[in-house]
C-alpha positions as CSV (number, residue, x, y, z in Angstrom):
1,X,-167.2,92.6,-60.1
2,X,-165.6,89.5,-61.5
3,X,-169.0,87.9,-61.8
4,X,-170.4,90.9,-63.6
5,X,-167.5,91.0,-66.0
6,X,-167.8,87.3,-66.7
7,X,-171.5,87.5,-67.4
8,X,-171.0,90.5,-69.7
9,X,-168.2,88.8,-71.6
10,X,-170.2,85.5,-72.0
11,X,-173.3,87.4,-73.1
12,X,-171.3,89.5,-75.6
13,X,-169.5,86.4,-77.0
14,X,-172.8,84.5,-77.5
15,X,-174.3,87.5,-79.3
16,X,-171.4,87.9,-81.6
17,X,-171.4,84.1,-82.2
18,X,-175.0,84.2,-83.2
19,X,-174.4,87.1,-85.6
20,X,-171.3,85.5,-87.1
21,X,-173.2,82.2,-87.5
22,X,-175.9,83.9,-89.5
23,X,-173.3,85.7,-91.6
24,X,-171.3,82.5,-92.2
25,X,-174.4,80.8,-93.3
26,X,-175.2,83.5,-95.9
27,X,-171.6,83.4,-97.1
28,X,-171.8,79.6,-97.4
29,X,-174.8,80.0,-99.6
30,X,-173.1,82.6,-101.8
31,X,-170.0,80.4,-102.0
32,X,-172.1,77.5,-103.1
33,X,-173.7,79.6,-105.9
34,X,-170.3,80.9,-107.0
35,X,-169.0,77.3,-107.2
36,X,-172.0,76.2,-109.1
37,X,-171.5,79.0,-111.6
38,X,-167.8,78.1,-111.9
39,X,-168.7,74.6,-112.8
40,X,-171.2,75.9,-115.4
41,X,-168.5,78.1,-116.8
42,X,-166.0,75.2,-117.0
43,X,-168.6,73.0,-118.8
44,X,-169.4,75.9,-121.2
45,X,-165.7,76.3,-122.0
46,X,-165.3,72.7,-122.8
47,X,-168.4,72.7,-125.0
48,X,-167.3,75.8,-126.8
49,X,-163.9,74.3,-127.5
50,X,-165.6,71.2,-129.0
51,X,-167.9,73.3,-131.1
52,X,-164.9,75.2,-132.4
53,X,-163.2,72.0,-133.3
54,X,-166.3,70.8,-135.1
55,X,-166.3,74.1,-137.1
56,X,-162.7,73.6,-138.1
57,X,-163.5,70.1,-139.3
58,X,-166.5,71.2,-141.3
59,X,-164.6,74.0,-143.0
60,X,-161.9,71.5,-144.0
61,X,-164.5,69.1,-145.4
62,X,-166.1,71.9,-147.3
63,X,-162.8,72.9,-148.8
64,X,-162.1,69.3,-149.8
65,X,-165.5,69.1,-151.4
66,X,-165.0,72.3,-153.4
67,X,-161.5,71.1,-154.5
68,X,-163.0,67.7,-155.5
69,X,-165.8,69.4,-157.6
70,X,-163.3,71.6,-159.4
71,X,-161.0,68.6,-160.0
72,X,-163.7,66.4,-161.4
73,X,-165.0,69.2,-163.7
74,X,-161.5,69.7,-165.0
75,X,-161.2,66.0,-165.7
76,X,-164.5,66.0,-167.5
77,X,-163.4,68.8,-169.7
78,X,-160.1,67.1,-170.5
79,X,-161.7,63.7,-171.4
80,X,-164.9,65.0,-173.1
81,X,-163.4,64.7,-176.7
82,X,-161.7,61.4,-176.1
83,X,-164.1,59.4,-174.0
84,X,-167.7,60.7,-173.4
85,X,-168.5,58.0,-170.9
86,X,-165.5,58.9,-168.7
87,X,-166.4,62.6,-169.0
88,X,-170.0,61.9,-167.9
89,X,-168.7,59.9,-164.9
90,X,-166.4,62.8,-164.0
91,X,-169.4,65.2,-164.2
92,X,-171.5,62.9,-162.0
93,X,-168.8,62.9,-159.4
94,X,-168.4,66.6,-159.6
95,X,-172.1,67.0,-158.9
96,X,-171.8,64.6,-155.9
97,X,-169.0,66.8,-154.6
98,X,-171.1,69.9,-155.1
99,X,-174.0,68.4,-153.1
100,X,-171.6,67.5,-150.3
101,X,-170.3,71.1,-150.4
102,X,-173.8,72.5,-150.2
103,X,-174.6,70.2,-147.2
104,X,-171.3,71.3,-145.4
105,X,-172.3,75.0,-146.0
106,X,-175.7,74.4,-144.5
107,X,-174.2,72.7,-141.5
108,X,-171.6,75.5,-141.1
109,X,-174.4,78.1,-141.0
110,X,-176.2,76.2,-138.3
111,X,-172.9,75.6,-136.5
112,X,-172.0,79.3,-136.6
113,X,-175.3,80.2,-134.9
114,X,-174.7,77.6,-132.2
115,X,-171.2,78.8,-131.6
116,X,-172.2,82.4,-131.4
117,X,-175.0,81.5,-128.9
118,X,-172.5,79.5,-126.8
119,X,-170.1,82.6,-126.8
120,X,-173.0,84.8,-125.5
121,X,-173.9,82.2,-122.8
122,X,-170.2,82.0,-121.8
123,X,-169.9,85.8,-121.5
124,X,-173.1,85.9,-119.5
125,X,-171.9,83.2,-117.1
126,X,-168.5,84.9,-116.7
127,X,-170.1,88.3,-116.1
128,X,-172.4,86.9,-113.5
129,X,-169.6,85.1,-111.8
130,X,-167.5,88.3,-111.7
131,X,-170.5,90.2,-110.3
132,X,-171.1,87.6,-107.5
133,X,-167.4,87.7,-106.5
134,X,-167.4,91.5,-106.3
135,X,-170.5,91.4,-104.2
136,X,-169.0,88.7,-101.9
137,X,-165.9,90.8,-101.4
138,X,-168.0,93.9,-100.6
139,X,-170.1,92.0,-98.1
140,X,-167.0,90.5,-96.5
141,X,-165.6,94.1,-96.0
142,X,-168.9,95.3,-94.6
143,X,-169.0,92.2,-92.4
144,X,-165.6,92.9,-90.9
145,X,-166.5,96.5,-90.3
146,X,-169.8,95.5,-88.6
147,X,-168.2,93.0,-86.4
148,X,-165.6,95.6,-85.3
149,X,-168.2,98.2,-84.6
150,X,-170.3,95.7,-82.7
151,X,-167.4,94.8,-80.5
152,X,-166.7,98.4,-79.8
153,X,-170.3,99.1,-79.0
154,X,-170.5,96.1,-76.6
155,X,-167.4,97.2,-74.8
156,X,-168.4,100.9,-74.5
157,X,-172.1,100.5,-73.7
158,X,-173.1,97.9,-71.0
159,X,-169.7,97.7,-69.4
160,X,-168.4,101.3,-69.9
161,X,-168.4,102.3,-66.3
162,X,-166.9,99.1,-65.1
163,X,-164.1,99.3,-67.7
164,X,-163.2,102.8,-66.5
165,X,-163.1,101.7,-62.9
166,X,-160.8,98.8,-63.9
167,X,-158.5,101.3,-65.7
168,X,-158.5,103.6,-62.6
169,X,-157.6,100.8,-60.2
170,X,-154.9,99.7,-62.6
171,X,-153.4,103.2,-62.8
172,X,-153.4,103.4,-59.0
173,X,-151.6,100.1,-58.7
174,X,-149.0,101.2,-61.3
175,X,-148.5,104.5,-59.6
176,X,-148.0,102.9,-56.2
177,X,-145.5,100.5,-57.7
178,X,-143.6,103.4,-59.4
179,X,-143.4,105.2,-56.1
180,X,-142.2,102.2,-54.2
181,X,-139.6,101.4,-56.8
182,X,-138.4,105.0,-57.2
183,X,-139.0,105.0,-60.9
184,X,-141.8,107.6,-60.8
185,X,-141.3,110.6,-62.9
186,X,-139.8,113.5,-60.7
187,X,-141.6,116.7,-60.3
188,X,-140.1,119.7,-62.1
189,X,-136.7,120.8,-61.0
190,X,-137.1,124.4,-60.1
191,X,-133.5,124.9,-59.2
192,X,-132.3,123.7,-62.6
193,X,-135.1,125.7,-64.3
194,X,-133.8,128.8,-62.7
195,X,-130.4,128.4,-64.3
196,X,-132.0,127.6,-67.7
197,X,-134.1,130.8,-67.5
198,X,-131.0,132.9,-66.7
199,X,-129.0,131.4,-69.5
200,X,-131.9,132.0,-71.9
201,X,-132.2,135.6,-70.9
202,X,-128.4,136.1,-71.4
203,X,-128.7,134.7,-74.9
204,X,-131.6,137.0,-75.7
205,X,-129.6,140.0,-74.4
206,X,-126.7,139.2,-76.7
207,X,-128.9,138.8,-79.7
208,X,-130.6,142.1,-78.9
209,X,-127.2,143.8,-78.7
210,X,-126.3,142.5,-82.1
211,X,-129.5,143.9,-83.6
212,X,-128.8,147.3,-82.0
213,X,-125.3,147.3,-83.4
214,X,-126.6,146.7,-86.9
215,X,-129.2,149.4,-86.6
216,X,-126.6,152.1,-85.6
């Protein structure tokens, strides 16, 4: 019997090990994919932060160019009647500032499109990452359930009869020990039960008498 039990336990353990090995391999692949996506998400966050900083810088430069254009035009107007050459130079610099402003606007338009695309890519990566993590958690739960059911099946199917025999022999040994030690549960005490029955009947008779007295 010991040999049968040992062969059964070794066979069950090897079968479970093979199943767990396959599951662990799949989980390792999923974990690798999740880590790869996490790295992609981290890189996308860094890139998005840089693009945002570039946008802030471009907007500051555009504001400076617009201020410069307005300032040179104002100077041209103030000096036109006094010094035409100086006024013309002011207008020339105002036009230069205007061209710079136009270039900054063009770059900001391109930048806005790039930033928006990066945001979309970032959301897509984060959504995919969340989806993979949810699926991994679900599969882990199903894995635990499958392993538990597999163990129960292996215990109850091939070794069911042997297990019951083991429990029967165990119970016999425990019963013998209880008898020898005098700690076995005693049979019902009929003598004591007789007194309890009489006392219960007396209590019921008293209760019945009270009911009759209330009815009269």
